[in-house]
C-alpha positions in Angstrom: 0.0 0.0 0.0 1.2 3.5 -0.9 0.2 6.8 0.5 -0.7 9.1 -2.4 -1.7 12.7 -2.4 -3.4 14.4 -5.4 -3.2 18.2 -5.5 -5.8 20.0 -7.7 -9.5 20.7 -8.2 -12.0 18.5 -6.6 -15.5 18.8 -5.0 -17.0 21.3 -4.3 -15.3 22.7 -7.4 -16.8 21.5 -10.7 -15.3 20.8 -14.2 -13.4 18.2 -16.1 -10.2 18.3 -14.0 -12.1 18.0 -10.7 -13.9 14.9 -12.2 -10.6 13.5 -13.4 -8.9 13.9 -10.0 -11.8 12.3 -8.1 -12.0 9.4 -10.6 -8.2 8.9 -10.4 -8.4 8.9 -6.6 -11.1 6.2 -6.7 -8.9 4.0 -8.9 -5.9 4.3 -6.5 -8.2 3.5 -3.6 -9.6 0.4 -5.5 -6.0 -0.8 -5.9 -5.5 -0.7 -2.1 -3.7 2.6 -1.6 -4.3 5.3 1.0 -5.4 8.4 -1.0 -5.9 12.1 0.0 -7.0 14.9 -2.3 -5.9 18.4 -1.5 -8.1 21.0 -3.2 -8.8 24.7 -2.9 -10.4 27.1 -0.4 -9.9 29.6 -3.2 -9.2 28.3 -6.7 -9.6 31.5 -8.7 -10.4 35.1 -7.7 -13.9 35.6 -9.1 -12.9 38.2 -11.6 -10.6 35.6 -13.3 -13.3 33.0 -13.7 -15.3 33.2 -16.9 -18.3 31.1 -16.0 -21.2 31.7 -13.7 -19.9 29.7 -10.7 -16.9 27.6 -9.8 -18.9 25.3 -7.6 -21.0 22.2 -8.0 -24.1 21.3 -6.1 -23.2 17.6 -6.3 -22.2 16.0 -3.0 -18.6 15.0 -2.4 -18.0 11.5 -3.9 -18.5 8.9 -1.1 -15.3 7.4 0.4 -12.9 10.1 -0.8 -10.7 12.0 1.6 -10.9 15.6 0.2 -9.2 18.3 2.2 -9.9 22.0 1.3 -6.6 23.7 2.2 -5.1 25.6 -0.8 -5.5 29.4 -1.4 -4.1 29.9 -4.9 -3.1 33.6 -4.3 -1.7 33.4 -0.7 2.0 32.6 -0.6 1.9 32.1 3.2 -0.8 29.5 2.6 1.3 27.7 0.0 4.1 27.3 2.6 1.8 25.9 5.3 0.1 23.5 2.9 3.4 22.3 1.6 4.6 21.7 5.2 1.4 19.8 6.1 1.8 17.5 3.1 5.5 17.1 3.8 4.8 15.8 7.3 2.5 13.1 5.8 5.6 11.5 4.3 3.6 10.4 1.3 5.2 8.1 -1.3 3.7 10.0 -4.2 2.2 13.5 -4.7 0.5 14.1 -8.0 0.0 17.7 -9.1 -2.9 18.1 -11.6 -1.5 21.0 -13.6 -3.5 22.8 -16.3 -2.6 26.5 -16.3 0.3 28.8 -15.6 -1.6 30.7 -13.0 -1.2 27.7 -10.7 2.6 27.4 -11.2 3.7 29.6 -8.4 1.3 28.0 -5.9 2.0 24.4 -6.9 5.7 25.1 -7.3 6.0 26.4 -3.8 4.0 23.6 -2.2 6.1 21.1 -4.1 9.4 22.7 -2.8 8.2 22.4 0.8 7.2 18.8 0.3 10.6 17.9 -1.3 12.4 18.7 2.0 11.4 15.3 3.4 13.7 13.6 0.9 11.2 10.8 0.5 8.1 11.9 -1.5 8.2 11.6 -5.3 6.6 14.5 -7.2 4.8 14.0 -10.5 3.2 16.6 -12.6 0.1 15.2 -14.3 -0.1 17.7 -17.2 -3.5 18.4 -18.7 -2.1 21.3 -20.5 1.4 22.9 -20.5 0.8 25.8 -22.8 -2.8 27.1 -22.7 -5.1 27.3 -25.7 -5.0 31.1 -25.5 -1.4 31.9 -24.2 -0.4 35.1 -22.4 2.9 36.4 -21.1 2.7 34.5 -17.9 2.7 31.3 -19.9 6.3 32.0 -20.7 7.3 33.3 -17.3 5.6 31.0 -14.7 5.7 27.3 -15.8 9.4 26.8 -15.4 9.1 27.4 -11.6 6.8 24.4 -11.4 8.5 22.2 -14.0 11.9 22.5 -12.3 10.8 21.0 -9.0 9.0 17.9 -10.4 10.6 14.5 -10.5 8.7 13.5 -13.6 5.7 14.1 -15.8 2.7 12.3 -17.1 0.9 13.9 -20.0 -2.4 12.9 -21.6 -1.1 13.3 -25.2 2.2 13.4 -27.0 1.7 17.0 -28.0 1.8 18.0 -24.3 5.0 16.0 -23.8 6.5 18.1 -26.5 5.3 21.3 -24.7 6.8 20.1 -21.4 10.2 19.7 -23.1 10.2 23.4 -23.9 10.5 24.2 -20.1 12.4 21.1 -18.8 16.1 21.8 -19.0 17.1 18.5 -17.3 15.5 15.8 -19.4 13.3 14.5 -16.6 11.3 11.3 -17.2 8.1 11.8 -19.1 5.3 9.5 -20.3 2.2 10.0 -22.4 -0.8 8.1 -21.3 -4.2 8.7 -22.9 -7.0 10.3 -21.0 -9.0 7.5 -19.5 -12.7 7.2 -20.1 -15.1 9.2 -17.9 -17.4 6.4 -16.8 -19.4 8.1 -14.0 -22.1 9.7 -16.0 -24.6 6.9 -15.9 -25.8 4.6 -18.6 -26.9 5.2 -22.2 -30.7 5.9 -22.3 -33.0 4.9 -25.1 -32.8 7.6 -27.8 -36.5 8.4 -27.6 -36.4 8.8 -23.8 -33.4 11.1 -24.0 -35.0 13.3 -26.6 -38.2 13.5 -24.7 -36.3 14.6 -21.6 -34.8 17.4 -23.7 -38.0 18.3 -25.4 -36.7 17.4 -28.9 -38.3 15.7 -31.8 -37.2 12.0 -32.1 -37.8 12.0 -35.9 -34.8 14.3 -36.5 -31.0 13.7 -36.7 -28.7 15.4 -34.1 -25.1 16.3 -33.9 -23.9 17.2 -30.3 -21.4 19.9 -29.3 -20.8 19.4 -25.5 -18.8 21.3 -23.0 -18.1 24.9 -22.0 -17.9 27.3 -24.8 -14.7 29.2 -25.5 -13.1 30.6 -28.7 -10.6 27.8 -29.2 -13.4 25.1 -29.2 -14.6 26.2 -32.6 -18.3 26.3 -32.1 -18.5 29.1 -34.6 -17.0 26.7 -37.3 -19.6 24.1 -36.4 -22.4 26.7 -36.7 -21.1 27.8 -40.1 -21.1 24.1 -41.1 -24.7 23.7 -40.1 -25.6 26.3 -42.7 -24.2 24.1 -45.4 -26.9 22.8 -47.8 -25.6 19.3 -47.3 -26.8 19.4 -43.7 -30.2 20.9 -44.3 -31.9 18.1 -42.5 -29.4 17.8 -39.6 -29.9 19.5 -36.3 -27.3 20.6 -33.7 -27.5 20.3 -29.9 -25.2 22.7 -28.1 -24.9 21.7 -24.4 -22.6 23.7 -22.2 -22.1 27.1 -20.5 -20.7 30.1 -22.4 -17.3 31.1 -21.0 -17.2 34.2 -23.2 -19.7 36.6 -24.8 -22.4 34.6 -26.7 -23.1 37.3 -29.2 -20.8 36.1 -32.0 -22.5 32.7 -31.9 -26.1 34.0 -31.7 -25.2 36.3 -34.6 -24.1 33.4 -36.8 -27.4 31.5 -35.9 -29.4 34.6 -36.9 -27.5 35.4 -40.0 -27.9 31.9 -41.4 -31.5 31.5 -40.0 -30.6 28.5 -38.0 -32.9 29.2 -35.1 -35.0 26.1 -35.8 -32.2 23.7 -36.2 -29.7 24.8 -33.4 -30.9 23.8 -29.9 -29.1 25.7 -27.2 -28.8 24.2 -23.7 -26.3 26.8 -22.5 -26.4 26.3 -18.7 -24.0 24.2 -16.7 -24.9 20.5 -17.3 -25.1 18.6 -14.0 -23.4 15.1 -14.0 -26.9 13.5 -13.6 -28.0 15.0 -17.0 -25.0 14.3 -19.1 -26.3 11.0 -20.4 -29.4 12.7 -21.9 -27.3 14.6 -24.4 -25.0 11.8 -25.4 -28.0 9.4 -25.7 -29.9 11.8 -27.9 -27.2 12.4 -30.5 -25.9 10.4 -33.5 -22.4 11.9 -33.5 -20.3 14.1 -31.2 -18.5 17.0 -32.9 -15.3 18.6 -31.5 -14.4 21.3 -34.0 -11.5 22.7 -32.0 -9.1 25.3 -33.4 -6.4 24.3 -30.9 -6.3 21.4 -28.4 -4.2 19.0 -26.4 -6.7 16.4 -25.6 -10.3 16.5 -24.5 -12.4 14.9 -21.8 -15.4 15.2 -24.1 -13.8 12.5 -26.2 -13.7 10.1 -23.3 -17.3 10.8 -22.4 -18.2 9.9 -26.0 -16.2 6.7 -25.7 -18.1 5.8 -22.5 -21.4 6.2 -24.4 -19.9 4.6 -27.5 -20.8 7.4 -29.8 -19.0 8.2 -33.1 -16.9 11.4 -33.1 -15.8 14.1 -35.4 -12.6 15.9 -34.4 -10.2 18.3 -36.0 -6.6 17.6 -36.8 -5.2 19.8 -34.0 -3.2 18.8 -30.9 -3.7 15.3 -29.7 -7.4 14.8 -30.8 -6.7 12.7 -33.8 -4.4 10.4 -31.7 -7.4 9.0 -29.9 -10.1 9.1 -32.7 -8.8 6.9 -35.5 -10.2 8.0 -38.8 -12.7 5.5 -40.2 -12.7 3.3 -37.1 -14.2 5.7 -34.5 -15.1 8.7 -36.5 -13.6 11.5 -38.7 -10.5 13.7 -38.6 -10.9 16.9 -40.5 -9.2 20.3 -40.9 -10.7 23.1 -38.7 -12.8 24.6 -41.5 -16.5 24.8 -41.8 -16.6 23.1 -45.2 -14.6 20.2 -44.1 -16.7 19.8 -41.0 -19.9 19.9 -43.0 -18.5 17.4 -45.5 -17.6 14.8 -42.8 -21.0 15.1 -41.1 -22.7 14.7 -44.5 -20.5 11.5 -45.2 -21.4 10.1 -41.8 -25.2 10.3 -42.5 -25.0 9.4 -46.2 -22.7 6.4 -45.7 -24.7 4.7 -43.0 -21.4 3.5 -41.6 -21.7 1.4 -38.4 -18.7 2.5 -36.3 -19.9 0.8 -33.1 -17.6 -2.2 -33.3 -14.5 0.0 -33.9 -15.5 2.3 -31.0 -15.9 -0.7 -28.6 -12.5 -2.1 -29.6 -10.7 1.3 -29.3 -12.4 2.0 -26.0 -10.4 -0.8 -24.4 -7.2 1.3 -24.5 -8.5 3.9 -22.1 -8.7 2.3 -18.7 -7.9 4.1 -15.4 -5.9 1.0 -14.3 -3.6 1.6 -17.3 -2.9 5.2 -16.1 -2.2 4.2 -12.5 0.1 1.4 -13.7 2.1 3.9 -15.8 2.2 6.4 -13.0 3.6 3.7 -10.7 6.3 2.9 -13.2 7.2 6.6 -13.6 7.4 6.9 -9.8 
């Protein structure tokens, strides 16, 4: 049995990385380890957070030891938290890193832990360089990278980004994002559409997840105006993390009001299965990317996917087996969706086969080897 600490978002915070940390903790527990999750008392100052709330109304997952300790903007807190974790003498501390803003906080906590000369420190890197980089993304990450003993990334493209900051050639592995399997079961299509108030006689593409410029919803909306998709509808399920005007303007200018169905509030975990059960294919028209948790939700529900050839998306969505890889252009996106419906291709067998690669036990095994 090992003592393992995961540092990063967790309940009562919401979002994909919180879900990832909680699911990873459950896997370590299932393997007989002692696991603690250290999360935030303050994750972001409210003026830095683009959504409506940082918090979930869901209860803390049963059986997880979640400690709210970290204030992301208080250096004195970083020292005290680092000292607290150092005294635990854990075998492994995993820092769930996703943005440069966290580098000073995480880097300081890690330096305090390292003083026990026992604990191994691994950076589990969701992103190294953000989708919309700023000057801090050149200045801050090195402080965090320099104190880690090794790194696990969720795509090869992130490994390459880590190497831009790692001057010492520390060990690195790429292990694909495991499947999010905590969103319930696939519903009958008609039941799911009834819950959403949608017509079951129509065909639906799903865009899922919070909406920011890099995710390319504007490209998908432009694609929906293509004549080849005149009988196809789009479900948009996720909260706007930026001004919605440019998207609603596209809908109005192309007269798409009747075929674009907006569910632009935060989607609780208990309702995620409605959207994936209702759709025929999941579209991720990203302009930039590393990897995406949405892909792994689609795998869980065994849905075909359309992704763009950016970052690591095409690494985990093999063309013709699981879905389609296209350039991030409206015409290419429309063409692939049209081919999907016209061909009548049954991708289910390929999806089920490919899905086997994305187990949580594979990630913990690789983290153990890296440790």
